[in-house]
C-alpha positions as CSV (number, residue, x, y, z in Angstrom):
1,M,63.3,126.6,126.5
2,S,62.4,123.2,127.8
3,N,64.4,120.2,126.7
4,R,61.5,118.7,124.8
5,L,60.9,122.0,123.0
6,G,64.7,122.1,122.3
7,G,64.4,118.6,120.8
8,R,61.6,119.7,118.5
9,A,63.5,122.8,117.6
10,V,66.6,120.7,116.6
11,R,64.4,118.5,114.4
12,N,62.7,121.4,112.7
13,I,66.0,123.1,112.0
14,T,67.4,119.8,110.6
15,I,64.4,119.4,108.3
16,I,64.7,123.0,107.0
17,T,68.4,122.7,106.6
18,D,68.1,119.4,104.7
19,L,65.5,120.9,102.3
20,L,67.8,123.8,101.6
21,L,70.8,121.5,101.0
22,I,68.7,119.3,98.6
23,I,68.1,122.4,96.5
24,V,71.8,123.5,96.8
25,G,72.9,120.0,96.0
26,F,70.8,119.9,92.9
27,A,72.2,123.2,91.8
28,F,75.8,121.9,92.2
29,A,74.8,118.8,90.3
30,Y,73.7,121.1,87.4
31,I,77.0,123.0,87.5
32,A,79.0,119.7,87.6
33,R,77.0,118.3,84.6
34,Y,76.8,121.4,82.3
35,E,79.4,123.9,83.5
36,F,82.3,121.6,84.4
37,Q,81.0,118.6,82.4
38,W,82.6,116.1,84.7
39,L,82.7,112.4,83.6
40,L,80.9,113.0,80.3
41,P,81.3,116.1,78.1
42,T,78.2,117.4,76.2
43,T,77.6,120.0,73.6
44,I,74.0,120.5,74.6
45,I,73.7,123.1,77.4
46,V,70.2,123.0,78.9
47,P,69.2,126.2,80.9
48,Y,68.8,125.7,84.6
49,S,65.3,127.1,84.4
50,Q,64.1,123.9,82.6
51,Y,65.2,121.8,85.6
52,V,63.3,123.8,88.2
53,G,60.2,121.5,88.0
54,Q,62.4,118.4,88.3
55,Q,64.2,120.0,91.3
56,A,60.9,120.6,93.0
57,L,59.7,117.0,92.2
58,L,63.0,115.5,93.5
59,T,62.7,117.6,96.7
60,L,59.1,116.2,97.2
61,L,60.3,112.6,96.6
62,L,63.2,113.0,99.1
63,V,60.8,114.4,101.7
64,I,58.8,111.1,101.3
65,T,61.9,108.8,101.4
66,F,63.5,110.7,104.2
67,S,60.3,110.4,106.2
68,Q,59.9,106.7,105.4
69,N,63.5,106.0,106.5
70,R,63.2,108.1,109.6
71,V,66.1,110.3,108.6
72,W,64.7,113.1,110.7
73,S,64.2,111.0,113.8
74,R,67.4,111.6,115.8
75,R,68.6,108.5,117.6
76,R,70.8,109.2,120.7
77,G,74.1,107.5,120.5
78,E,73.9,106.7,116.8
79,F,77.3,107.0,115.0
80,W,77.7,109.7,112.4
81,I,78.5,107.1,109.7
82,D,75.3,105.2,110.5
83,E,73.3,108.4,110.2
84,V,74.9,109.3,106.9
85,S,74.2,105.8,105.7
86,R,70.5,106.3,106.3
87,V,70.6,109.6,104.5
88,G,72.5,108.0,101.6
89,Y,69.9,105.1,101.3
90,A,67.0,107.5,101.4
91,T,68.5,109.8,98.9
92,A,69.3,106.9,96.5
93,A,65.7,105.7,96.8
94,G,64.5,109.2,95.9
95,I,66.9,109.5,93.0
96,A,65.7,106.0,91.8
97,L,62.1,107.2,91.8
98,M,63.1,110.3,90.0
99,M,64.9,108.3,87.3
100,A,61.8,106.1,86.9
101,F,59.7,109.3,86.4
102,T,62.0,110.6,83.7
103,F,62.0,107.2,82.0
104,F,58.2,107.0,81.8
105,F,57.3,110.7,81.2
106,R,60.3,111.8,79.2
107,P,60.5,115.5,80.1
108,L,62.0,117.9,77.5
109,A,65.1,118.3,79.6
110,F,66.6,115.5,81.6
111,S,70.0,114.0,82.5
112,R,70.5,110.9,84.4
113,L,74.1,111.9,85.0
114,L,72.8,115.1,86.6
115,L,70.8,113.0,89.0
116,V,73.9,110.9,89.9
117,W,75.7,114.1,90.7
118,A,72.7,115.2,92.7
119,L,73.0,112.0,94.8
120,V,76.7,112.7,95.5
121,F,76.3,116.4,96.4
122,I,73.1,116.0,98.5
123,V,74.6,113.2,100.6
124,L,77.9,115.1,100.9
125,F,76.3,118.4,102.0
126,I,73.9,116.7,104.5
127,A,76.7,114.6,105.9
128,I,78.7,117.8,106.6
129,A,75.7,119.4,108.1
130,R,75.1,116.4,110.4
131,M,78.7,116.6,111.6
132,M,78.3,120.3,112.3
133,R,75.1,119.6,114.2
134,R,76.8,117.0,116.3
135,V,79.7,119.4,117.2
136,T,77.2,122.2,118.1
137,L,75.0,120.0,120.2
138,E,77.9,118.6,122.1
139,L,79.2,122.0,122.9
140,L,75.8,123.0,124.1
141,Y,75.4,119.8,126.1
142,R,78.8,120.3,127.8
143,R,77.5,123.6,129.0
144,G,74.3,122.1,130.3
145,I,72.1,123.6,127.6
146,G,69.3,121.4,126.3
147,V,70.3,118.3,128.3
148,D,67.8,115.8,129.7
149,K,68.1,115.3,133.5
150,T,68.2,111.6,134.2
151,L,68.2,109.2,137.2
152,I,69.9,105.8,137.3
153,V,68.4,102.9,139.3
154,G,71.1,100.3,140.1
155,S,74.8,100.4,140.8
156,G,75.9,97.0,139.6
157,E,77.8,96.3,136.4
158,A,74.8,97.5,134.3
159,G,74.4,100.7,136.4
160,R,78.1,101.5,136.2
161,S,78.0,100.8,132.4
162,V,75.3,103.5,132.1
163,I,77.2,105.9,134.3
164,R,80.5,105.7,132.4
165,T,78.6,105.9,129.1
166,L,76.9,109.1,130.1
167,L,80.3,110.5,131.3
168,A,82.1,109.5,128.1
169,R,79.3,110.6,125.7
170,P,78.1,114.1,126.5
171,D,76.8,114.2,122.9
172,L,73.9,111.9,124.1
173,G,72.4,114.9,125.8
174,F,71.9,113.3,129.3
175,R,73.0,114.6,132.7
176,A,72.7,112.2,135.6
177,V,71.5,113.9,138.7
178,G,72.0,110.7,140.8
179,Y,71.3,107.1,141.3
180,V,69.3,104.9,143.7
181,D,70.0,101.3,144.8
182,E,69.3,98.7,147.4
183,P,68.8,100.1,150.9
184,T,71.9,98.3,152.1
185,T,74.2,99.7,149.4
186,Q,76.7,102.3,150.5
187,D,77.9,105.3,148.3
188,T,81.1,103.5,147.3
189,V,80.2,102.0,143.9
190,G,82.5,104.1,141.7
191,S,80.0,106.6,140.4
192,G,82.3,109.6,140.5
193,R,80.4,112.8,141.4
194,I,77.0,111.3,140.7
195,P,75.5,111.0,144.2
196,R,73.4,108.3,145.7
197,L,70.0,109.8,146.3
198,G,68.5,107.0,148.2
199,A,67.0,103.5,148.0
200,W,64.5,102.0,145.5
201,G,61.7,102.8,147.8
202,D,62.5,106.4,147.8
203,L,62.1,106.8,144.0
204,D,58.6,108.3,144.2
205,T,59.9,110.9,146.7
206,I,63.0,111.6,144.7
207,L,61.0,112.2,141.4
208,E,58.8,114.6,143.3
209,R,61.9,116.4,144.6
210,E,63.6,116.4,141.2
211,P,60.7,117.6,138.9
212,G,63.2,118.2,136.0
213,V,64.0,114.5,135.6
214,K,62.9,113.4,132.1
215,T,64.4,109.9,131.9
216,V,65.1,107.0,134.3
217,F,67.5,104.2,133.5
218,I,66.6,101.0,135.3
219,A,69.7,98.8,135.4
220,L,68.9,95.9,137.7
221,P,69.6,92.2,137.5
222,G,66.9,90.1,135.9
223,Q,66.0,88.2,139.1
224,Q,64.7,91.5,140.5
225,S,61.8,91.6,137.9
226,E,59.2,92.3,140.6
227,Q,61.2,95.3,141.8
228,I,61.5,96.5,138.2
229,E,57.7,96.3,137.7
230,E,57.2,98.5,140.8
231,L,59.7,101.0,139.6
232,L,58.1,101.1,136.2
233,A,54.8,101.9,137.7
234,V,56.3,104.8,139.8
235,C,58.0,106.2,136.7
236,H,54.8,106.1,134.7
237,Q,52.9,107.9,137.4
238,H,55.4,110.8,137.1
239,G,55.3,110.8,133.3
240,V,59.0,110.2,132.9
241,I,60.6,108.1,130.1
242,V,61.9,104.7,131.2
243,R,64.8,102.9,129.6
244,V,65.4,99.4,131.0
245,V,69.0,98.2,130.7
246,P,69.2,94.4,130.6
247,D,71.9,92.9,132.8
248,V,72.4,89.9,130.5
249,F,74.0,86.9,132.3
250,Q,75.8,89.5,134.5
251,L,78.1,90.2,131.6
252,S,79.5,93.6,130.7
253,L,76.9,95.0,128.4
254,N,79.3,95.8,125.6
255,R,80.1,92.1,125.3
256,V,76.6,91.3,124.3
257,D,75.4,91.3,120.6
258,F,71.6,91.7,120.0
259,S,70.5,90.3,116.6
260,N,67.8,88.3,115.0
261,M,67.7,85.1,112.9
262,A,64.7,85.0,110.6
263,G,62.8,87.1,113.0
264,I,63.9,85.2,116.2
265,P,65.6,87.5,118.7
266,M,69.1,86.3,119.5
267,L,71.7,87.2,122.2
268,S,75.3,86.3,121.8
269,T,78.6,87.2,123.5
270,R,81.6,88.7,121.8
271,E,85.2,89.7,122.6
272,V,86.0,93.0,124.1
273,S,86.9,95.7,121.5
274,L,90.6,95.6,122.2
275,N,91.3,92.1,121.0
276,P,94.8,90.8,119.8
277,V,94.2,92.1,116.3
278,G,93.1,95.5,117.6
279,M,96.2,95.6,119.8
280,V,98.4,95.1,116.7
281,L,96.6,97.8,114.8
282,K,96.9,100.1,117.7
283,R,100.7,99.4,118.0
284,V,101.2,100.1,114.2
285,T,99.3,103.3,114.5
286,D,101.3,104.4,117.5
287,L,104.6,103.8,115.7
288,A,103.5,105.6,112.6
289,I,102.3,108.7,114.4
290,V,105.4,108.9,116.7
291,I,107.7,108.7,113.6
292,L,105.6,111.4,111.9
293,L,105.9,113.7,114.9
294,A,109.6,113.0,115.5
295,I,111.0,116.2,114.0
296,P,108.7,118.7,115.7
297,A,109.0,116.7,119.0
298,L,112.8,117.0,118.7
299,F,112.6,120.7,118.3
300,V,110.4,121.1,121.3
301,T,112.7,118.8,123.3
302,V,115.8,121.0,122.5
303,V,114.0,124.2,123.5
304,T,112.5,122.8,126.6
305,A,115.8,121.2,127.7
306,I,117.6,124.5,127.3
307,A,114.9,126.3,129.4
308,I,115.1,123.7,132.2
309,K,118.9,123.9,132.3
310,L,119.0,127.7,132.4
311,E,116.5,128.0,135.3
312,T,117.6,125.3,137.8
313,P,120.5,122.9,138.2
314,G,119.8,119.2,137.8
315,P,118.8,116.7,135.2
316,I,116.5,117.6,132.2
317,F,114.5,114.4,132.4
318,F,112.6,112.9,135.3
319,F,112.2,109.1,135.4
320,Q,109.5,107.5,137.6
321,E,108.5,103.9,138.1
322,R,104.9,103.3,137.0
323,V,102.7,100.3,136.7
324,G,102.0,99.3,133.1
325,Y,100.2,96.7,131.2
326,K,99.0,93.7,133.4
327,G,100.8,95.2,136.4
328,K,104.3,95.2,134.9
329,P,106.4,98.1,136.2
330,F,108.4,100.4,133.9
331,R,110.3,103.7,134.0
332,M,108.2,106.5,132.6
333,A,110.1,109.5,131.2
334,K,109.0,113.2,131.6
335,F,110.7,116.6,131.4
336,R,111.6,117.6,135.0
337,S,109.1,120.2,136.1
338,M,109.8,120.3,139.8
339,V,112.7,121.1,142.1
340,M,115.2,118.4,142.8
341,N,113.8,117.2,146.2
342,A,110.2,117.2,145.1
343,D,109.5,113.6,146.3
344,D,110.9,114.4,149.7
345,Q,108.4,117.2,150.2
346,K,105.4,115.2,149.2
347,A,104.6,113.9,152.7
348,A,104.6,117.5,154.1
349,L,102.1,118.6,151.4
350,A,99.7,115.7,151.9
351,A,97.2,117.9,153.7
352,F,97.0,120.1,150.6
353,N,96.1,117.3,148.2
354,E,93.1,118.4,146.1
355,A,92.4,115.0,144.4
356,D,90.2,112.2,145.8
357,G,91.1,108.5,145.8
358,P,94.7,107.3,145.7
359,I,96.1,110.1,143.5
360,F,98.0,113.2,144.6
361,K,97.4,116.6,142.9
362,I,97.8,120.2,144.0
363,R,96.6,123.0,141.7
364,D,99.3,125.4,142.7
365,D,102.0,122.9,143.7
366,P,104.9,124.9,145.4
367,R,107.4,122.3,144.1
368,L,106.9,123.4,140.5
369,T,109.6,125.6,138.8
370,R,108.6,128.5,136.6
371,V,109.5,126.5,133.4
372,G,107.7,123.5,135.0
373,R,104.4,125.5,135.3
374,V,104.5,126.4,131.7
375,I,105.3,122.9,130.3
376,R,102.7,121.4,132.7
377,R,100.0,123.8,131.6
378,F,100.6,122.8,127.9
379,S,101.4,119.2,128.7
380,L,104.9,119.5,127.1
381,D,106.4,117.6,130.0
382,E,104.8,114.4,128.5
383,I,106.8,114.6,125.2
384,P,109.6,112.3,126.4
385,Q,107.1,109.5,126.7
386,F,107.3,109.1,123.0
387,Y,110.3,107.0,123.9
388,N,108.1,104.8,126.1
389,V,105.7,104.4,123.2
390,L,108.5,103.5,120.8
391,V,109.8,100.7,123.0
392,G,106.3,99.4,123.6
393,Q,105.8,100.3,127.2
394,M,103.1,102.8,126.5
395,S,100.6,103.8,123.9
396,L,99.7,107.2,122.6
397,V,96.1,106.8,123.9
398,G,95.1,104.8,127.0
399,P,94.7,105.0,130.8
400,R,97.3,107.1,132.6
401,P,100.0,104.7,134.1
402,P,99.6,104.8,137.9
403,L,102.2,104.7,140.7
404,A,102.6,101.4,142.6
405,E,101.4,103.1,145.8
406,E,98.2,104.2,144.0
407,V,97.5,100.7,142.7
408,A,97.9,99.3,146.2
409,L,94.8,101.4,147.1
410,Y,92.7,100.4,144.1
411,Q,89.3,98.8,144.6
412,P,88.8,95.6,142.5
413,W,87.0,97.3,139.7
414,H,89.8,99.9,139.4
415,M,92.1,97.2,138.3
416,Q,90.5,97.0,134.8
417,R,92.6,100.1,133.9
418,L,95.7,97.8,133.8
419,T,94.3,95.5,131.1
420,V,95.6,97.8,128.4
421,K,98.8,99.8,127.9
422,G,98.9,103.2,129.6
423,G,98.8,106.2,127.4
424,I,100.2,109.7,127.0
425,T,96.6,111.0,126.6
426,G,93.3,109.3,127.2
427,L,89.5,109.7,127.3
428,W,89.4,111.4,130.7
429,Q,92.2,113.8,129.8
430,V,90.0,115.2,127.0
431,S,86.9,115.0,129.2
432,G,88.0,117.2,132.1
433,R,91.7,116.2,132.9
434,S,92.5,116.8,136.6
435,D,89.1,118.4,137.3
436,L,87.5,114.9,137.3
437,T,87.3,112.7,140.4
438,F,89.4,109.6,140.5
439,D,86.3,107.4,140.1
440,E,85.2,109.4,137.0
441,Q,88.7,108.9,135.5
442,C,88.5,105.2,136.1
443,L,84.9,105.0,134.6
444,L,86.1,106.8,131.5
445,D,89.2,104.6,131.2
446,I,87.0,101.5,131.4
447,Y,84.6,102.8,128.8
448,Y,87.6,103.4,126.6
449,L,89.0,99.9,126.8
450,E,85.5,98.4,126.3
451,N,84.7,100.6,123.3
452,W,88.1,100.9,121.7
453,S,88.4,101.6,118.0
454,L,91.0,103.3,115.8
455,A,88.4,106.0,115.2
456,L,88.1,106.6,119.0
457,D,91.9,106.8,119.3
458,L,92.0,109.4,116.5
459,R,89.2,111.4,118.0
460,I,90.9,111.5,121.4
461,M,94.2,112.6,119.8
462,L,92.5,115.4,117.9
463,Q,90.7,116.5,121.0
464,T,94.0,116.5,122.9
465,I,95.4,119.3,120.8
466,P,93.0,122.1,121.9
467,R,92.9,120.7,125.5
468,A,96.7,121.0,125.6
469,L,96.8,124.5,124.0
470,F,94.2,126.0,126.4
471,G,95.5,124.0,129.4
472,G,92.1,123.4,131.0
473,G,92.3,121.1,134.1
474,A,96.1,120.6,133.8
475,Y,98.1,120.8,137.0
């Protein structure tokens, strides 16, 4: 099944599902009005059979309003709440037309309160269906099913913005096969495992070599307009979809607002998402959740401490100096998961390092104790960091605090990770954990701090639970 056929299939399934939910929603509205008699009791019970015609008419009206409001046109990257808002607006418009019909034609059986309940249930049921569709599609996309292969042109700030968005948002349904850039550019731009396939002049050859590419993102500075026109011509020859990413004033794209004033297109800049007010909200949320989890965390702490003490001599906790917010060092707490002289053995194990970049990771690290392997697999060794959160050194969600020796090897763009407090969990931990390359981890961290919201924090925390339970990528 091709990706385009898959897109049509999703749309057709969505239309059929919505039509069924409209009918079901109307039936629930009838039950709420006449069986449960919510809001307004009545002694007149009208048989459901007398509403069948109105149900059919309402369904037809909603088909019209849904089509007019492009409810069935899926927009990649649209937030669930925005999609539900369009459904709500279109449903309300259809209900308003239905009320107008009952006002002018006065059918034998009609109830405006029933139509109000129909509005509530139809929007509710379709909203739930949209959420289920999103979850299902994301699971399929993560497995490479139905994704659109895409190519990125450019490796500057705009190009990296596209790369980290595609990494952080698998629900968009894109899989980058590579990027192209200036002939002089080396493959060191922080693109993770997305390879450099060549220079701009090679685009025609690359598209012939990669026949499955459906979309090309062109993310070049505005002064290279002639080059952009040439690339557009090449893409059109191959019949691929082109999306041009404006590199406005060389700013990070998420700091640019696109709007209009009485029909005049306007561009304006705004603060990054994690502004001072956002930091206060984030801190309050951290404290509330840590206090809420205090009792279960204490239970796990006692059990883990006993297990560590019974297996090996030495301290229960392990403290390590890490680099925190704005480069300030602090002592991060963990349960001890390794033998006592683990740091002394690190140099001898350097040849077995499985991680790229400045980090050190070994999948089957011989320094781990038996208890340590278990608590590492389920991320229980991180629980003592609740203390670091309480004293304000860390947050529940954020980039992983690095070692000073790792920061010394950072490239300039990596330093953006230090502009927010480090976290116990983060976006890259729920997107692949240690299976990701270091550059991919940094790209996801930067996407997080540029697109921060309380909803994003909550989503990451909820996704952390199954990741921790199944232990994927944890070592």
